[in-house]
C-alpha positions in Angstrom: 93.8 96.0 94.4 95.6 93.2 96.0 98.7 93.8 98.1 99.9 90.2 97.8 103.6 89.9 97.2 107.0 90.6 98.6 107.8 94.3 98.9 110.7 96.4 100.0 110.2 99.9 101.4 111.4 102.2 98.7 111.2 105.5 100.7 109.8 106.9 103.9 109.2 110.6 103.5 110.2 112.7 106.5 110.7 109.4 108.5 113.5 110.7 110.8 111.5 113.8 111.7 108.4 111.5 112.3 110.4 109.2 114.6 111.6 112.2 116.5 108.1 113.4 117.1 107.1 109.9 118.2 109.8 110.0 120.8 112.3 107.6 119.3 115.9 108.3 120.5 118.5 109.6 118.1 120.5 106.4 117.8 117.5 104.4 116.8 116.3 107.2 114.4 119.7 107.0 112.6 119.5 103.2 112.3 115.9 103.3 111.1 116.7 105.9 108.5 118.8 103.3 106.7 116.5 100.3 107.3 114.9 99.1 104.1 112.1 97.0 105.6 110.9 94.1 103.6 107.2 93.1 103.7 105.6 89.9 102.6 101.9 90.4 102.4 99.1 87.8 101.9 95.6 89.2 101.5 92.4 87.3 101.6 89.6 89.8 101.2 89.7 92.0 104.3 92.2 89.7 106.1 95.9 90.4 105.9 99.0 88.5 107.0 102.2 90.6 107.0 105.7 89.2 107.5 107.8 92.3 108.4 111.6 92.0 108.4 113.9 94.9 109.3 117.3 95.4 111.1 115.3 95.7 114.3 113.2 92.5 114.2 111.2 90.0 112.2 107.5 89.7 113.1 104.3 88.2 111.7 101.2 90.5 112.0 97.7 89.4 111.2 94.8 91.8 111.0 91.4 92.5 109.4 90.7 95.8 107.7 88.6 98.3 109.8 89.1 96.3 113.0 91.2 97.4 116.0 94.6 96.0 116.2 97.0 96.1 119.1 100.6 96.4 117.8 104.0 96.8 119.4 106.9 98.6 117.8 110.4 97.2 117.8 111.2 99.2 121.0 108.2 97.8 122.8 106.0 100.9 122.3 102.3 99.8 122.4 99.9 101.1 119.7 96.2 100.5 119.1 94.5 101.4 115.8 93.4 100.0 112.4 94.1 99.7 108.7 91.7 100.9 106.0 91.8 100.7 102.2 91.5 104.0 100.4 91.6 103.2 96.7 95.0 101.6 96.0 96.5 102.7 99.4 96.5 101.1 102.8 96.1 103.8 105.5 96.7 103.1 109.1 95.9 105.2 112.1 97.3 104.2 115.5 97.5 105.8 118.9 100.4 105.4 121.3 99.2 104.0 124.6 101.7 105.9 126.7 101.1 109.5 125.5 98.1 109.2 123.1 100.0 110.6 120.2 98.5 109.5 116.9 100.6 107.8 114.2 99.3 107.9 110.6 100.9 105.8 107.9 100.2 105.0 104.3 101.4 102.1 102.3 101.2 102.3 98.5 102.4 100.0 95.8 104.2 102.0 93.1 105.2 100.4 89.9 104.4 96.9 91.2 
């Protein structure tokens, strides 16, 4: 399956609780709960280019599936991890560099 296209985040299940566990302060959690991030994804085999646009920032991220990626969240938090394809889903597993908590995320195209 190709993830090429422009996508809007439709929902984030338990997102505010997730952000709290990740140590994000209450004000940022409230803002993030109403942020409908937009993603423009270009895929070439295992290589991805993602243009991510939200109320917090706009950033271009380039990565290759199954290879370590260093990534910074909008608040400057550093993560290291990778993305994998699992059927029609992209699954990411990243570790915070400050406290070693693990972030797992799934992106799935529904009805696209």
